[in-house]
C-alpha positions, 0 to 999 in steps of 0.5 A, a space after each residue: 276341833 281335832 283334825 282327822 288324820 292317819 296315825 301311825 302305829 308301826 307295831 300294830 300295823 306289822 302285827 295286823 299285816 302278819 295276820 293278813 298274810 297268815 290268813 292268805 296262807 290258810 285260805 290257800 293251803 289249809 283244807 279246813 280253812 279253804 272250806 269255810 264260808 260266812 255261814 259256817 263261821 257264824 256259830 264259831 264267832 258267837 262262841 268266841 264272843 261268849 268266851 271273851 265275855 267270860 274272860 272279861 267277867 273273870 278279869 283274866 287279862 291273859 284270856 282276854 288278850 287271846 280271845 280278842 285275837 281269836 275274834 280278830 281272826 274271825 273278822 279277817 276271815 269274813 273279810 277274806 271270804 267276801 273279797 274272794 267274791 268281790 264284795 269288799 275287803 278288810 280295808 273297806 270294813 275298816 274305812 267304813 267304821 272309821 267314816 262312821 266314827 268320824 260322822 258320829 263324833 261331831 263334837 271331836 271332828 266337827 263343831 258340835 258341843 257335847 260335854 257329857 256322856 249322855 249328850 254324846 249318846 243322844 247325838 249318836 242316836 240322832 245322827 243314826 236316825 238322820 242316816 236312815 234308821 227308822 227307830 231309835 230301837 232299830 239298832 238293837 238286834 233281834 237275836 240278842 239274849 232277852 236280858 241284854 236286849 232289855 238293857 239296850 232298849 232301856 238305855 237307848 230310849 232313856 237318851 231321849 227322856 223316856 226315863 224315870 227321874 230317879 232309882 226310887 221310882 224304878 224300885 217302886 215299879 219293881 214292887 208294883 210288878 211283883 204285886 201284879 205277878 202275885 195276883 196272876 199266880 193267885 188267879 192261876 192264869 198261865 198266860 198272865 203269869 208269864 207276862 207279869 213274870 216278864 214285867 218283873 224281869 224287865 223292871 229289875 233290868 231297868 233298876 240294875 241300869 240305874 244302879 250302874 250294874 250290868 244285869 247279864 254280868 251280875 246274873 252270870 256271876 251268880 250262876 258261877 257261884 251257884 255252880 261252884 257251891 253245888 259242885 262242892 256238895 257233889 264232891 263232899 257228899 258221903 252218899 249219892 245226891 238222890 239219897 241226901 236230905 235237903 238239910 244235908 245239902 244245905 249244910 254242905 252249901 253253907 260249908 261252901 260259902 265259908 270256903 269262899 
């Protein structure tokens, strides 16, 4: 068992203290920063998280460093606003997450044994249920993008054995759902088509999980590839897009692929 203690990280502490001091200055002297509220920052924070996601997908460490700093600024900003209203301060938030981490890692800070990643995840969810969570899925935010939400729900329920034995069973399920979608399309039942289409996506997300692939990241990479190739068509076309034939666009598309 590792004894819980306060480690000293002088450089990080100095940098964090500098950010706190700057936040104090901004809140006191900057007209824009003085006006901000929790609500006004919310959308900006979501934007920053997406920018971090893009930097991670691109493996751009310079951008990752900068986006992490932007998000850290937002976290300090939220805590500063809360402290002004006597709700909590940044130290309370940090201690809260530290207490949670110690509590949910009894295999490090206690006498529980967990030798695998799966055991750690299961212990984490079990402890959450003991501390008031009504469902394993209650920790999945409703506001998550649907694909991310599907992945997280599947990941969480799998920790309690709600899982296929291997990826072959999952692929069979994908094919089954595709067949059911085909039947719905043949019957021209719009409501049924929508549900079956959703089932196909859900099962594909699950298959991606078995392949150790993040479906959201995989789709975003394909989005970027599609965008780059179509923009190649736009730049290299000798006529307006509306006057091009599909064969002409396909020819330029193949040129774009070769350039990659």
